[in-house]
KEDRENNU-702989 format. One record per residue (C-alpha): chain; residue in one letter; residue number from 1; x, y, z. Coordinates in steps of 0.05 Angstrom, whole numbers, plus 32768, in hexadecimal, padded with zeros to 4 digits. Layout:
<node><chain>A</chain><res>a</res><n>NUM</n><px>X</px><py>Y</py><pz>Z</pz></node>
...
This chain:
<node><chain>A</chain><res>v</res><n>1</n><px>80BC</px><py>8061</py><pz>80B2</pz></node>
<node><chain>A</chain><res>t</res><n>2</n><px>809D</px><py>802B</py><pz>80DE</pz></node>
<node><chain>A</chain><res>a</res><n>3</n><px>805A</px><py>8026</py><pz>8101</pz></node>
<node><chain>A</chain><res>g</res><n>4</n><px>802D</px><py>7FEB</py><pz>8112</pz></node>
<node><chain>A</chain><res>t</res><n>5</n><px>803F</px><py>7FA8</py><pz>80F4</pz></node>
<node><chain>A</chain><res>k</res><n>6</n><px>7FFC</px><py>7FA5</py><pz>80D0</pz></node>
<node><chain>A</chain><res>d</res><n>7</n><px>8004</px><py>7FE9</py><pz>80B0</pz></node>
<node><chain>A</chain><res>f</res><n>8</n><px>8012</px><py>7FF7</py><pz>8067</pz></node>
<node><chain>A</chain><res>f</res><n>9</n><px>8025</px><py>803E</py><pz>8053</pz></node>
<node><chain>A</chain><res>l</res><n>10</n><px>801F</px><py>805B</py><pz>800D</pz></node>
<node><chain>A</chain><res>f</res><n>11</n><px>804C</px><py>8098</py><pz>8001</pz></node>
<node><chain>A</chain><res>i</res><n>12</n><px>8045</px><py>80C3</py><pz>7FC3</pz></node>
<node><chain>A</chain><res>k</res><n>13</n><px>8082</px><py>80E9</py><pz>7FAC</pz></node>
<node><chain>A</chain><res>e</res><n>14</n><px>8081</px><py>8131</py><pz>7FC6</pz></node>
<node><chain>A</chain><res>y</res><n>15</n><px>803A</px><py>812B</py><pz>7FE1</pz></node>
<node><chain>A</chain><res>p</res><n>16</n><px>8030</px><py>8144</py><pz>8029</pz></node>
<node><chain>A</chain><res>w</res><n>17</n><px>8006</px><py>8109</py><pz>8041</pz></node>
<node><chain>A</chain><res>s</res><n>18</n><px>800F</px><py>80BD</py><pz>8046</pz></node>
<node><chain>A</chain><res>l</res><n>19</n><px>7FD6</px><py>808B</py><pz>8040</pz></node>
<node><chain>A</chain><res>r</res><n>20</n><px>7FD5</px><py>8059</py><pz>8079</pz></node>
<node><chain>A</chain><res>y</res><n>21</n><px>7FB3</px><py>8017</py><pz>806B</pz></node>
<node><chain>A</chain><res>k</res><n>22</n><px>7FAA</px><py>7FED</py><pz>80AA</pz></node>
<node><chain>A</chain><res>v</res><n>23</n><px>7F94</px><py>7FA4</py><pz>80AB</pz></node>
<node><chain>A</chain><res>a</res><n>24</n><px>7F4C</px><py>7FA2</py><pz>80C4</pz></node>
<node><chain>A</chain><res>m</res><n>25</n><px>7F40</px><py>7F68</py><pz>80F4</pz></node>
<node><chain>A</chain><res>t</res><n>26</n><px>7EFF</px><py>7F49</py><pz>810C</pz></node>
<node><chain>A</chain><res>d</res><n>27</n><px>7EF0</px><py>7F37</py><pz>8154</pz></node>
<node><chain>A</chain><res>d</res><n>28</n><px>7F0B</px><py>7EF1</py><pz>8149</pz></node>
<node><chain>A</chain><res>d</res><n>29</n><px>7F4F</px><py>7F0B</py><pz>8132</pz></node>
<node><chain>A</chain><res>s</res><n>30</n><px>7F45</px><py>7EFD</py><pz>80E8</pz></node>
<node><chain>A</chain><res>v</res><n>31</n><px>7F48</px><py>7F2E</py><pz>80AE</pz></node>
<node><chain>A</chain><res>d</res><n>32</n><px>7F06</px><py>7F4F</py><pz>809D</pz></node>
<node><chain>A</chain><res>v</res><n>33</n><px>7F01</px><py>7F35</py><pz>8056</pz></node>
<node><chain>A</chain><res>s</res><n>34</n><px>7ECA</px><py>7F65</py><pz>8042</pz></node>
<node><chain>A</chain><res>k</res><n>35</n><px>7EF3</px><py>7FA2</py><pz>8057</pz></node>
<node><chain>A</chain><res>p</res><n>36</n><px>7F3A</px><py>7F89</py><pz>8065</pz></node>
<node><chain>A</chain><res>l</res><n>37</n><px>7F5C</px><py>7FCE</py><pz>806A</pz></node>
<node><chain>A</chain><res>d</res><n>38</n><px>7F4C</px><py>800B</py><pz>8093</pz></node>
<node><chain>A</chain><res>m</res><n>39</n><px>7F67</px><py>804A</py><pz>8073</pz></node>
<node><chain>A</chain><res>e</res><n>40</n><px>7F7B</px><py>8090</py><pz>8088</pz></node>
<node><chain>A</chain><res>w</res><n>41</n><px>7FA7</px><py>80C9</py><pz>806F</pz></node>
<node><chain>A</chain><res>v</res><n>42</n><px>7FE0</px><py>80DC</py><pz>809F</pz></node>
<node><chain>A</chain><res>k</res><n>43</n><px>8000</px><py>8120</py><pz>8097</pz></node>
<node><chain>A</chain><res>l</res><n>44</n><px>804B</px><py>811F</py><pz>808A</pz></node>
<node><chain>A</chain><res>k</res><n>45</n><px>807B</px><py>814E</py><pz>80AD</pz></node>
<node><chain>A</chain><res>r</res><n>46</n><px>809E</px><py>8155</py><pz>806B</pz></node>
<node><chain>A</chain><res>p</res><n>47</n><px>808F</px><py>8139</py><pz>8025</pz></node>
<node><chain>A</chain><res>v</res><n>48</n><px>80B4</px><py>80FA</py><pz>8010</pz></node>
<node><chain>A</chain><res>r</res><n>49</n><px>80DF</px><py>8109</py><pz>7FD3</pz></node>
<node><chain>A</chain><res>s</res><n>50</n><px>80FB</px><py>80C4</py><pz>7FC7</pz></node>
<node><chain>A</chain><res>a</res><n>51</n><px>80F3</px><py>807D</py><pz>7FE2</pz></node>
<node><chain>A</chain><res>a</res><n>52</n><px>8136</px><py>8086</py><pz>8007</pz></node>
<node><chain>A</chain><res>d</res><n>53</n><px>8113</px><py>80B9</py><pz>8034</pz></node>
<node><chain>A</chain><res>l</res><n>54</n><px>80EA</px><py>8080</py><pz>8052</pz></node>
<node><chain>A</chain><res>f</res><n>55</n><px>8129</px><py>8060</py><pz>806F</pz></node>
<node><chain>A</chain><res>e</res><n>56</n><px>813E</px><py>809F</py><pz>8095</pz></node>
<node><chain>A</chain><res>g</res><n>57</n><px>8124</px><py>80A3</py><pz>80DD</pz></node>
<node><chain>A</chain><res>g</res><n>58</n><px>80E5</px><py>8085</py><pz>80F8</pz></node>
<node><chain>A</chain><res>a</res><n>59</n><px>809B</px><py>808F</py><pz>80EF</pz></node>
<node><chain>A</chain><res>d</res><n>60</n><px>8098</px><py>80C8</py><pz>8121</pz></node>
<node><chain>A</chain><res>d</res><n>61</n><px>80CE</px><py>80EE</py><pz>80FA</pz></node>
<node><chain>A</chain><res>l</res><n>62</n><px>80A3</px><py>80ED</py><pz>80BB</pz></node>
<node><chain>A</chain><res>l</res><n>63</n><px>805A</px><py>80E5</py><pz>80CF</pz></node>
<node><chain>A</chain><res>d</res><n>64</n><px>8030</px><py>8119</py><pz>80F5</pz></node>
<node><chain>A</chain><res>w</res><n>65</n><px>8002</px><py>80E8</py><pz>8118</pz></node>
<node><chain>A</chain><res>a</res><n>66</n><px>7FD8</px><py>8122</py><pz>8134</pz></node>
<node><chain>A</chain><res>v</res><n>67</n><px>7FBF</px><py>8133</py><pz>80EE</pz></node>
<node><chain>A</chain><res>r</res><n>68</n><px>7F95</px><py>80FD</py><pz>80CC</pz></node>
<node><chain>A</chain><res>e</res><n>69</n><px>7F5E</px><py>80FF</py><pz>8099</pz></node>
<node><chain>A</chain><res>p</res><n>70</n><px>7F31</px><py>80CB</py><pz>8079</pz></node>
<node><chain>A</chain><res>p</res><n>71</n><px>7F41</px><py>80BC</py><pz>802F</pz></node>
<node><chain>A</chain><res>s</res><n>72</n><px>7F0F</px><py>80D2</py><pz>7FFB</pz></node>
<node><chain>A</chain><res>h</res><n>73</n><px>7F31</px><py>80CB</py><pz>7FB7</pz></node>
<node><chain>A</chain><res>e</res><n>74</n><px>7F17</px><py>808C</py><pz>7F95</pz></node>
<node><chain>A</chain><res>g</res><n>75</n><px>7F5C</px><py>807B</py><pz>7F79</pz></node>
<node><chain>A</chain><res>f</res><n>76</n><px>7F78</px><py>806C</py><pz>7FBE</pz></node>
<node><chain>A</chain><res>m</res><n>77</n><px>7F3D</px><py>8041</py><pz>7FD3</pz></node>
<node><chain>A</chain><res>y</res><n>78</n><px>7F42</px><py>7FF6</py><pz>7FC7</pz></node>
<node><chain>A</chain><res>h</res><n>79</n><px>7F18</px><py>7FBE</py><pz>7FAC</pz></node>
<node><chain>A</chain><res>v</res><n>80</n><px>7F16</px><py>7F78</py><pz>7FCA</pz></node>
<node><chain>A</chain><res>e</res><n>81</n><px>7F24</px><py>7F46</py><pz>7F93</pz></node>
<node><chain>A</chain><res>q</res><n>82</n><px>7F18</px><py>7F06</py><pz>7FBB</pz></node>
<node><chain>A</chain><res>a</res><n>83</n><px>7F1E</px><py>7EE5</py><pz>7FFF</pz></node>
<node><chain>A</chain><res>v</res><n>84</n><px>7F5F</px><py>7EBF</py><pz>8003</pz></node>
<node><chain>A</chain><res>g</res><n>85</n><px>7F6B</px><py>7E8E</py><pz>803C</pz></node>
<node><chain>A</chain><res>s</res><n>86</n><px>7F6C</px><py>7EB6</py><pz>807D</pz></node>
<node><chain>A</chain><res>g</res><n>87</n><px>7F6B</px><py>7EF9</py><pz>8058</pz></node>
<node><chain>A</chain><res>a</res><n>88</n><px>7F57</px><py>7F1E</py><pz>801A</pz></node>
<node><chain>A</chain><res>e</res><n>89</n><px>7F76</px><py>7F32</py><pz>7FD8</pz></node>
<node><chain>A</chain><res>a</res><n>90</n><px>7F6B</px><py>7F7C</py><pz>7FC9</pz></node>
<node><chain>A</chain><res>v</res><n>91</n><px>7F82</px><py>7FAE</py><pz>7F95</pz></node>
<node><chain>A</chain><res>i</res><n>92</n><px>7F8B</px><py>7FF9</py><pz>7FA1</pz></node>
<node><chain>A</chain><res>n</res><n>93</n><px>7F63</px><py>801A</py><pz>7F69</pz></node>
<node><chain>A</chain><res>f</res><n>94</n><px>7F9E</px><py>8045</py><pz>7F55</pz></node>
<node><chain>A</chain><res>f</res><n>95</n><px>7FC7</px><py>8005</py><pz>7F49</pz></node>
<node><chain>A</chain><res>r</res><n>96</n><px>7F92</px><py>7FDE</py><pz>7F22</pz></node>
<node><chain>A</chain><res>d</res><n>97</n><px>7FB2</px><py>7FC2</py><pz>7EE3</pz></node>
<node><chain>A</chain><res>k</res><n>98</n><px>7FF3</px><py>7FE6</py><pz>7EF4</pz></node>
<node><chain>A</chain><res>g</res><n>99</n><px>800E</px><py>7FC3</py><pz>7F32</pz></node>
<node><chain>A</chain><res>p</res><n>100</n><px>8006</px><py>7F87</py><pz>7F5E</pz></node>
<node><chain>A</chain><res>n</res><n>101</n><px>7FCA</px><py>7F75</py><pz>7F89</pz></node>
<node><chain>A</chain><res>l</res><n>102</n><px>7FD2</px><py>7F74</py><pz>7FD4</pz></node>
<node><chain>A</chain><res>l</res><n>103</n><px>7FC6</px><py>7F37</py><pz>7FFF</pz></node>
<node><chain>A</chain><res>v</res><n>104</n><px>7FAB</px><py>7F4E</py><pz>8043</pz></node>
<node><chain>A</chain><res>l</res><n>105</n><px>7FBA</px><py>7F1A</py><pz>8079</pz></node>
<node><chain>A</chain><res>p</res><n>106</n><px>7FB6</px><py>7F1B</py><pz>80C5</pz></node>
<node><chain>A</chain><res>d</res><n>107</n><px>8001</px><py>7F2A</py><pz>80C9</pz></node>
<node><chain>A</chain><res>g</res><n>108</n><px>8000</px><py>7F64</py><pz>8098</pz></node>
<node><chain>A</chain><res>v</res><n>109</n><px>7FFE</px><py>7F77</py><pz>804F</pz></node>
<node><chain>A</chain><res>h</res><n>110</n><px>8022</px><py>7F4E</py><pz>801A</pz></node>
<node><chain>A</chain><res>i</res><n>111</n><px>802D</px><py>7F56</py><pz>7FCF</pz></node>
<node><chain>A</chain><res>s</res><n>112</n><px>8001</px><py>7F22</py><pz>7FAE</pz></node>
<node><chain>A</chain><res>g</res><n>113</n><px>8028</px><py>7EE9</py><pz>7F8C</pz></node>
<node><chain>A</chain><res>s</res><n>114</n><px>7FF7</px><py>7EED</py><pz>7F52</pz></node>
<node><chain>A</chain><res>p</res><n>115</n><px>8008</px><py>7F2C</py><pz>7F2C</pz></node>
<node><chain>A</chain><res>q</res><n>116</n><px>7FCF</px><py>7F4D</py><pz>7F05</pz></node>
<node><chain>A</chain><res>s</res><n>117</n><px>7FF1</px><py>7F80</py><pz>7ED9</pz></node>
<node><chain>A</chain><res>e</res><n>118</n><px>8017</px><py>7F71</py><pz>7E99</pz></node>
<node><chain>A</chain><res>v</res><n>119</n><px>8055</px><py>7F91</py><pz>7EB7</pz></node>
<node><chain>A</chain><res>m</res><n>120</n><px>8052</px><py>7F64</py><pz>7EF4</pz></node>
<node><chain>A</chain><res>k</res><n>121</n><px>8041</px><py>7F26</py><pz>7EC9</pz></node>
<node><chain>A</chain><res>k</res><n>122</n><px>807F</px><py>7F33</py><pz>7E9D</pz></node>
<node><chain>A</chain><res>a</res><n>123</n><px>80AB</px><py>7F3D</py><pz>7EDB</pz></node>
<node><chain>A</chain><res>t</res><n>124</n><px>8093</px><py>7EFC</py><pz>7EF9</pz></node>
<node><chain>A</chain><res>q</res><n>125</n><px>809B</px><py>7ED5</py><pz>7EB8</pz></node>
<node><chain>A</chain><res>s</res><n>126</n><px>80E2</px><py>7EEF</py><pz>7EAF</pz></node>
<node><chain>A</chain><res>g</res><n>127</n><px>80F5</px><py>7EDA</py><pz>7EF6</pz></node>
<node><chain>A</chain><res>e</res><n>128</n><px>80F8</px><py>7F21</py><pz>7F11</pz></node>
<node><chain>A</chain><res>g</res><n>129</n><px>80B7</px><py>7F1A</py><pz>7F39</pz></node>
<node><chain>A</chain><res>t</res><n>130</n><px>80AF</px><py>7F00</py><pz>7F7F</pz></node>
<node><chain>A</chain><res>q</res><n>131</n><px>80A3</px><py>7EB8</py><pz>7F91</pz></node>
<node><chain>A</chain><res>g</res><n>132</n><px>8066</px><py>7EB4</py><pz>7FBD</pz></node>
<node><chain>A</chain><res>d</res><n>133</n><px>804C</px><py>7EEE</py><pz>7FE5</pz></node>
<node><chain>A</chain><res>k</res><n>134</n><px>807B</px><py>7F22</py><pz>8003</pz></node>
<node><chain>A</chain><res>q</res><n>135</n><px>8067</px><py>7F4C</py><pz>803F</pz></node>
<node><chain>A</chain><res>v</res><n>136</n><px>806A</px><py>7F98</py><pz>8034</pz></node>
<node><chain>A</chain><res>t</res><n>137</n><px>8062</px><py>7FD3</py><pz>8062</pz></node>
<node><chain>A</chain><res>h</res><n>138</n><px>8071</px><py>800E</py><pz>8034</pz></node>
<node><chain>A</chain><res>c</res><n>139</n><px>8064</px><py>8023</py><pz>7FED</pz></node>
<node><chain>A</chain><res>f</res><n>140</n><px>8083</px><py>805F</py><pz>7FC9</pz></node>
<node><chain>A</chain><res>v</res><n>141</n><px>8061</px><py>8077</py><pz>7F8A</pz></node>
<node><chain>A</chain><res>e</res><n>142</n><px>8072</px><py>80AB</py><pz>7F56</pz></node>
<node><chain>A</chain><res>v</res><n>143</n><px>803A</px><py>80CA</py><pz>7F2F</pz></node>
<node><chain>A</chain><res>g</res><n>144</n><px>8033</px><py>80FB</py><pz>7EF6</pz></node>
<node><chain>A</chain><res>g</res><n>145</n><px>7FFA</px><py>8128</py><pz>7EE2</pz></node>
<node><chain>A</chain><res>p</res><n>146</n><px>7FCC</px><py>814F</py><pz>7F11</pz></node>
<node><chain>A</chain><res>f</res><n>147</n><px>7FBE</px><py>8131</py><pz>7F56</pz></node>
<node><chain>A</chain><res>f</res><n>148</n><px>7F73</px><py>812B</py><pz>7F48</pz></node>
<node><chain>A</chain><res>m</res><n>149</n><px>7F84</px><py>8100</py><pz>7F0B</pz></node>
<node><chain>A</chain><res>p</res><n>150</n><px>7FC8</px><py>80E1</py><pz>7F1A</pz></node>
<node><chain>A</chain><res>a</res><n>151</n><px>7FEC</px><py>80B2</py><pz>7EEA</pz></node>
<node><chain>A</chain><res>l</res><n>152</n><px>8016</px><py>807D</py><pz>7F0C</pz></node>
<node><chain>A</chain><res>q</res><n>153</n><px>805F</px><py>807E</py><pz>7EF6</pz></node>
<node><chain>A</chain><res>s</res><n>154</n><px>8081</px><py>804E</py><pz>7F27</pz></node>
<node><chain>A</chain><res>i</res><n>155</n><px>8074</px><py>8025</py><pz>7F65</pz></node>
<node><chain>A</chain><res>a</res><n>156</n><px>80A7</px><py>800B</py><pz>7F98</pz></node>
<node><chain>A</chain><res>f</res><n>157</n><px>8095</px><py>7FDD</py><pz>7FD2</pz></node>
<node><chain>A</chain><res>f</res><n>158</n><px>80BD</px><py>7FD4</py><pz>8013</pz></node>
<node><chain>A</chain><res>n</res><n>159</n><px>80B9</px><py>7FAB</py><pz>8052</pz></node>
<node><chain>A</chain><res>m</res><n>160</n><px>80D7</px><py>7FD5</py><pz>808A</pz></node>
């Protein structure tokens, strides 16, 4: 699945919508550090059952661009942690203390090189983590529990 180079898509296993986060730019072509990401739900033509589904076909094969909705669930909103250089560090509320922060830069979304969760800190300390910031365009998450109160089980990031 590909779209604009400044887009970041969050897919939830077997959910019929994807959340599109798009880098918000100001008139002078810099990241809007107070609100660095614009968000919208995009209807899927079919639910994504595994991360491998993201590698099959293009965006138009999976996304129904004619059906979009604004997000409302607080878990998928984000919080700006700090301005960083020409961008902003943000965390999706659903990932807080469970996954990495995102670094929003003019060229797109990156995984922050400063992990916040204990899982990410241990991975970095053991040499499994990333060195520096890695650009990402897609995220596949698996959740448990009811959708109105999901419990994060796994997160996988991709740059496609």
